[in-house]
N, C-alpha and C positions, 0 to 999 in steps of 0.2 A: 464695673466698667462699661455696661450699657449704655450709661447717658452721655461719654464722649468719643468722639472718633479720635485713635491716636495718630497720630501725624509720623510721627517716629520714634524709635527705640534702637538707639546705638551705641555700641560703649568703642570708646576709644583710649588707647594710650596717650596721654598728656604730659608735655615738659611743663613743669610750673615753678616758677623763680619766685623768689620771696624779697624785695626791698625794705631797709629798715636804716633810715639818716634823720639827721635833724636839719632843721635850718636855724637861724637865729631867733625866731618866732616860735616854731613849731616841729613836733617829731612827727613822722611821718611813717607807714609801715602798711608796705602796698606785697599784696600776692597777683602774681601774674599768669596767668593759666595760656597756654599757645597750642591753641589745637588749628583741627582743619574746618569746622566747622563756620559760621559769620563771618563768610567770605577773607578766612583766614584772619583776620583782626585780633589778637588777642584778649581774652577778658581779663580785667583790671580792677583788684578787688581791696577796698580799702580795709585794711584788717580792724581798725579800730571803730567804725562805725557801721560795716556793712555794704555801705555803697558801693556800686557797679556799674564799670560799662566797658562797650566794645571800645578801641583805644590801637589807633597805630600811630606812629610819629606825626604822616602828616595831620591828623587828629590834633594833636598836643602844639598845633601853631595856633591854636583858638584858645587860649588863658579861661576866656569868659565862660567859656563852655566848662574847662575845668573846674574855675570856681563856684561854678552852678551845682554839676556834676556830686563835687567833692564840700559842699559849704564850705569853702574858704572864705575868710572876713576879710581878708587882704590882699587889694588887688595885686599889688607888688608878689607876695608869696605866692599867689596863682602864675604870675609870670615866671618864679624860680620853678615851680614845679613843671610849667610849659617845658621849659631848656631842658629839666631830668629828663620826662619821659622822649622827647625829640633824639635825648642822647640814646635813650638804655630801651626805647620800641621801635621792634624791624618798620623800617617802610613798607609797604604793601601797592605790589601791582593788584591790579582787580583781576578778580576772578572770579567765576559764579559759585555760589554756592553751593556745594555737594549733597544735594538732598536724595 
């Protein structure tokens, strides 16, 4: 490891929640990792594609971002997904990242 400077190496017991649901057009399977890192934003992972992002309910107000990050073809589908995340993800007050 002489070639890399270690930035951090921490362990944390995190809560993980899995969501599986279907719309009229598509099935979704997400894993959500709730952590104290990353300003407290949950890490949302699409279990089908492996694509992930840090996302709070406020971030979910941007369906175009969700459409881009999760490669959703239909804007209406992105709107429905945004509504789902707004309901199920926590609202995040700003806090300093804990490094």
